[in-house]
C-alpha positions as CSV (number, residue, x, y, z in Angstrom):
1,M,0.0,0.0,0.0
2,I,2.8,2.4,0.9
3,V,4.6,1.6,-2.4
4,L,1.5,2.3,-4.4
5,F,1.0,5.6,-2.5
6,L,4.6,6.6,-3.3
7,V,4.1,5.7,-7.0
8,L,1.0,7.8,-7.2
9,I,2.8,10.8,-5.5
10,A,5.7,10.4,-7.9
11,A,3.3,10.3,-10.9
12,V,1.5,13.5,-9.7
13,I,4.8,15.3,-9.3
14,F,6.9,14.1,-12.3
15,L,4.3,13.4,-15.0
16,P,3.4,17.1,-15.6
17,Q,7.1,17.9,-16.1
18,F,7.5,14.9,-18.4
19,W,4.5,16.0,-20.5
20,I,5.6,19.6,-20.8
21,K,9.2,18.6,-21.9
22,R,7.8,16.0,-24.3
23,V,5.4,18.5,-25.9
24,L,8.0,21.2,-26.3
25,K,10.6,18.8,-27.7
26,H,8.1,17.1,-30.1
27,Y,7.3,20.3,-31.9
28,S,10.8,21.7,-31.9
29,Q,11.4,19.8,-35.2
30,P,11.8,20.8,-38.0
31,R,13.8,23.7,-36.7
32,D,13.1,25.7,-39.9
33,R,9.4,25.2,-40.2
34,Y,8.6,28.9,-40.2
35,P,10.3,31.8,-42.1
36,G,11.4,33.5,-38.9
37,T,12.9,32.5,-35.6
38,G,11.2,32.8,-32.3
39,A,13.3,36.0,-31.6
40,Q,12.3,37.5,-34.9
41,L,8.6,36.8,-34.4
42,A,8.8,38.2,-30.9
43,R,10.4,41.4,-32.2
44,H,7.9,41.6,-35.0
45,L,4.9,41.2,-32.7
46,L,6.2,43.7,-30.2
47,D,6.9,46.3,-32.9
48,R,3.4,45.7,-34.4
49,L,1.8,46.3,-31.0
50,G,3.7,49.5,-30.4
51,L,6.0,48.0,-27.8
52,E,9.3,48.9,-29.5
53,D,10.9,49.7,-26.1
54,V,10.5,46.0,-25.0
55,G,13.7,44.1,-25.8
56,V,14.2,40.5,-27.0
57,V,17.3,38.8,-25.5
58,R,18.9,35.4,-25.8
59,G,18.7,33.7,-22.3
60,G,20.2,30.6,-21.0
61,P,18.8,27.1,-21.3
62,G,15.2,27.1,-20.0
63,G,15.4,30.9,-19.9
64,D,11.9,31.7,-21.4
65,F,10.3,34.5,-19.4
66,Y,9.3,38.1,-19.5
67,D,11.0,40.5,-17.1
68,P,8.7,43.5,-16.3
69,E,11.5,45.4,-14.6
70,K,13.9,45.3,-17.5
71,R,11.1,45.2,-20.0
72,Q,12.7,42.2,-21.8
73,V,11.4,39.1,-23.4
74,S,14.0,36.4,-22.7
75,L,14.1,33.2,-24.9
76,S,16.2,30.1,-24.4
77,P,18.7,29.4,-27.2
78,D,16.5,26.9,-28.9
79,H,13.5,29.2,-29.0
80,H,15.5,32.3,-29.7
81,D,17.6,30.9,-32.6
82,T,15.3,28.4,-34.4
83,A,12.1,28.7,-36.4
84,S,10.2,25.6,-35.1
85,L,6.6,25.5,-34.1
86,T,7.6,25.4,-30.5
87,A,10.0,28.4,-30.9
88,V,7.4,30.7,-32.4
89,T,4.6,29.6,-30.1
90,V,6.7,30.0,-26.9
91,A,7.9,33.4,-28.2
92,A,4.3,34.5,-28.6
93,H,3.5,33.3,-25.1
94,E,6.3,35.5,-23.6
95,V,5.1,38.4,-25.8
96,G,1.7,37.8,-24.2
97,H,3.3,38.7,-20.8
98,A,4.7,41.9,-22.3
99,I,1.1,42.7,-23.5
100,Q,-0.2,42.1,-20.0
101,H,2.4,44.5,-18.6
102,A,1.5,47.2,-21.1
103,D,-2.1,46.7,-20.3
104,G,-1.5,47.1,-16.6
105,Y,-2.4,43.6,-15.8
106,Q,-1.7,43.7,-12.1
107,P,-1.6,39.9,-11.5
108,L,1.6,39.8,-13.6
109,V,3.3,42.5,-11.5
110,W,2.2,40.8,-8.2
111,R,3.5,37.4,-9.5
112,T,6.9,38.8,-10.4
113,R,7.3,40.5,-7.1
114,L,6.2,37.4,-5.2
115,V,8.4,35.0,-7.1
116,K,11.5,37.2,-6.7
117,G,10.8,37.8,-3.0
118,L,10.2,34.1,-2.4
119,Q,13.6,33.2,-3.9
120,K,15.3,35.2,-1.2
121,W,13.0,33.9,1.5
122,Q,13.5,30.3,0.4
123,R,17.3,30.7,0.6
124,F,16.8,32.2,4.0
125,G,14.6,29.3,5.0
126,V,17.3,26.8,4.0
127,I,19.8,28.6,6.1
128,L,17.5,28.6,9.1
129,I,17.0,24.8,8.7
130,A,20.7,24.2,8.4
131,L,21.4,26.3,11.5
132,M,18.7,24.6,13.6
133,P,20.9,21.7,14.9
134,I,23.6,24.2,16.0
135,V,21.0,26.3,17.9
136,I,19.5,23.2,19.6
137,L,22.7,21.3,20.4
138,A,25.5,23.9,20.8
139,L,23.4,26.7,22.3
140,R,20.9,24.4,24.0
141,L,17.9,26.4,22.9
142,P,15.4,23.8,21.7
143,A,12.5,26.3,21.6
144,A,14.4,28.7,19.3
145,G,15.5,25.7,17.1
146,L,11.9,24.6,16.7
147,I,10.9,28.1,15.7
148,M,13.7,28.3,13.1
149,L,12.6,24.9,11.7
150,L,8.9,26.0,11.4
151,V,9.9,29.3,9.8
152,G,12.3,27.5,7.4
153,L,9.7,25.0,6.3
154,A,7.0,27.7,5.9
155,T,9.3,29.6,3.5
156,L,9.7,26.4,1.4
157,A,6.0,25.7,1.4
158,S,5.1,29.2,0.5
159,G,6.8,28.9,-2.9
160,I,4.5,26.0,-3.8
161,L,1.4,28.1,-3.1
162,V,2.6,31.1,-5.0
163,H,3.4,29.2,-8.2
164,L,-0.1,27.6,-8.1
165,T,-1.8,31.0,-7.5
166,T,0.0,32.5,-10.5
167,L,-1.5,29.9,-12.9
168,P,-4.3,32.2,-14.2
169,T,-1.6,34.7,-15.3
170,E,0.0,32.0,-17.4
171,F,-3.2,30.9,-19.1
172,D,-4.2,34.5,-19.7
173,A,-0.8,35.1,-21.5
174,S,-1.3,31.9,-23.6
175,F,-5.0,32.0,-24.6
176,R,-6.1,35.6,-24.2
177,R,-3.0,37.2,-25.6
178,A,-0.7,34.9,-27.6
179,L,-3.2,32.6,-29.3
180,P,-5.4,35.4,-30.8
181,L,-2.2,37.1,-32.1
182,L,-1.0,33.9,-33.8
183,E,-4.4,33.0,-35.2
184,K,-5.7,36.5,-36.4
185,G,-2.2,37.4,-37.8
186,E,-2.2,34.0,-39.6
187,Y,1.3,33.3,-38.3
188,L,0.6,29.6,-37.9
189,K,0.1,27.0,-40.6
190,P,-3.6,25.9,-40.4
191,Q,-2.6,22.3,-39.5
192,D,-0.4,23.6,-36.6
193,R,-3.1,25.4,-34.7
194,P,-4.2,22.5,-32.5
195,H,-0.5,21.7,-31.8
196,A,0.1,25.4,-30.9
197,R,-2.7,25.1,-28.3
198,R,-0.9,22.1,-26.7
199,I,2.4,24.1,-26.6
200,L,0.6,27.1,-25.1
201,T,-0.9,24.8,-22.4
202,A,2.6,23.4,-21.7
203,A,4.0,26.9,-21.4
204,A,1.3,27.9,-19.0
205,L,1.8,24.8,-16.9
206,T,5.6,25.5,-16.4
207,Y,5.0,27.2,-13.1
208,V,2.8,24.2,-11.9
209,A,5.7,21.9,-12.6
210,A,8.0,24.2,-10.7
211,S,5.6,24.2,-7.7
212,L,5.5,20.4,-7.8
213,M,9.3,20.2,-7.7
214,G,9.1,22.6,-4.8
215,L,6.9,19.9,-3.1
216,V,9.7,17.4,-3.7
217,N,12.2,19.7,-2.0
218,F,9.8,20.3,0.9
219,W,9.3,16.5,1.3
220,W,13.1,15.9,1.1
221,W,13.7,18.3,4.0
222,L,11.0,16.7,6.1
223,R,12.6,13.3,5.5
224,I,16.0,14.6,6.7
225,L,14.6,16.3,9.7
226,R,12.3,13.6,10.8
227,P,13.6,12.0,14.1
């Protein structure tokens, strides 16, 4: 029974990540399916929408995001440099976030602040958990050590909740912003439209996958700290 439970938990956590990676990889070939790369389409869409001040940069692997502070669309090397269906669709999704920002879509701003703030708090939480044994054993302050543990675990758990609560922002960028741009502008081949919807769904679910991996991290710390 315990083994079955662990298998189910592993499936819930890892299957979304597997599905997202599989979808993005599947439609990344051929790499020259469209006349322009993901970066070129992003630049074209931004200029067409009057967002010339928004930059398009080449990020690192997995670096697909929009930065409201720098006003930049960042695309990973594969999506920046190639002209696959995945590249142009992911580029449109990130442009969707730029449109949200230009429209004053507050959930995007809140999400960005929360995620950046949580990264600092989560590092702080890991430090607290690491220092807990020293406080308990060396300083003989069990109550203080317990408080540090609870605060540390709370910071790790908060990241999971934040990623889940930002899911509507991702779906808005995919289906209220990017998809209408791609379809009305006829940037997609007709046969690619259903596939683009799958890619946009995968792009929107990236934060859910991140939150589930946070759950693994949270469970790992609990296992280490369990007496």
